[in-house]
C-alpha positions as CSV (number, residue, x, y, z in Angstrom):
1,M,-5.7,-21.1,-1.6
2,A,-8.8,-20.3,-2.5
3,E,-9.9,-19.0,-6.4
4,I,-11.1,-15.6,-5.1
5,A,-12.5,-12.3,-7.7
6,I,-12.8,-8.8,-6.9
7,F,-14.3,-5.8,-8.3
8,G,-13.8,-3.0,-7.5
9,A,-12.2,0.4,-8.2
10,C,-8.7,1.2,-8.6
11,H,-6.7,4.5,-9.4
12,I,-4.1,6.3,-10.4
13,D,-2.5,8.6,-7.0
14,T,-1.1,11.9,-8.6
15,I,2.0,12.9,-6.2
16,A,3.9,16.2,-6.6
17,H,6.9,16.9,-4.3
18,F,7.5,20.4,-3.5
19,D,9.7,23.0,-1.9
20,N,7.5,23.7,2.1
21,N,9.8,26.6,1.7
22,K,7.5,28.8,-0.8
23,H,4.4,28.0,1.5
24,G,1.9,31.0,0.1
25,A,2.3,30.9,-3.2
26,I,0.3,30.6,-5.3
27,D,2.0,28.7,-8.6
28,I,4.8,26.5,-7.7
29,I,6.8,24.4,-9.6
30,G,7.1,21.0,-7.5
31,A,10.6,19.6,-8.2
32,R,9.4,15.6,-8.6
33,V,5.4,13.7,-10.1
34,D,5.0,10.3,-9.0
35,Y,2.2,8.3,-9.4
36,A,1.0,5.3,-8.3
37,V,-1.8,2.6,-8.2
38,G,-4.5,2.1,-5.0
39,G,-7.7,2.0,-4.9
40,A,-10.0,-0.4,-2.7
41,G,-11.2,-2.6,-4.7
42,F,-7.2,-2.8,-5.9
43,N,-5.2,-2.8,-2.8
44,A,-7.4,-6.2,-0.9
45,A,-6.5,-7.5,-5.0
46,V,-2.9,-7.5,-4.2
47,A,-2.7,-8.0,-0.4
48,L,-5.0,-10.8,-0.9
49,R,-1.9,-12.0,-3.9
50,E,0.7,-11.0,-1.6
51,V,-0.4,-13.7,1.2
52,G,-0.6,-16.7,-2.0
53,H,-4.3,-16.4,-3.2
54,S,-4.8,-16.7,-6.7
55,I,-7.0,-13.1,-8.5
56,R,-9.1,-12.5,-10.6
57,F,-9.6,-8.3,-10.5
58,I,-12.3,-6.6,-12.4
59,C,-13.1,-3.0,-12.0
60,P,-14.6,0.0,-14.8
61,S,-12.6,1.4,-17.5
62,V,-13.1,5.1,-18.6
63,M,-11.8,6.6,-21.9
64,N,-9.0,9.5,-21.5
65,S,-9.2,9.2,-18.1
66,L,-6.9,7.9,-15.4
67,S,-9.2,6.2,-13.2
């Protein structure tokens, strides 16, 4: 398989789950908060790795940030 370097973005998605019965409320307290990793570059790197390629993933990082 190929050795591939990918330059791209990696983001942390914050996903809040809440009760739909409170639609329209100003303040809704979620029952659960999940986090997922994403971004076009990250997703491409994962997909290529899953089919057997050797991947080097390079992305910018920022202090005090979730992306």
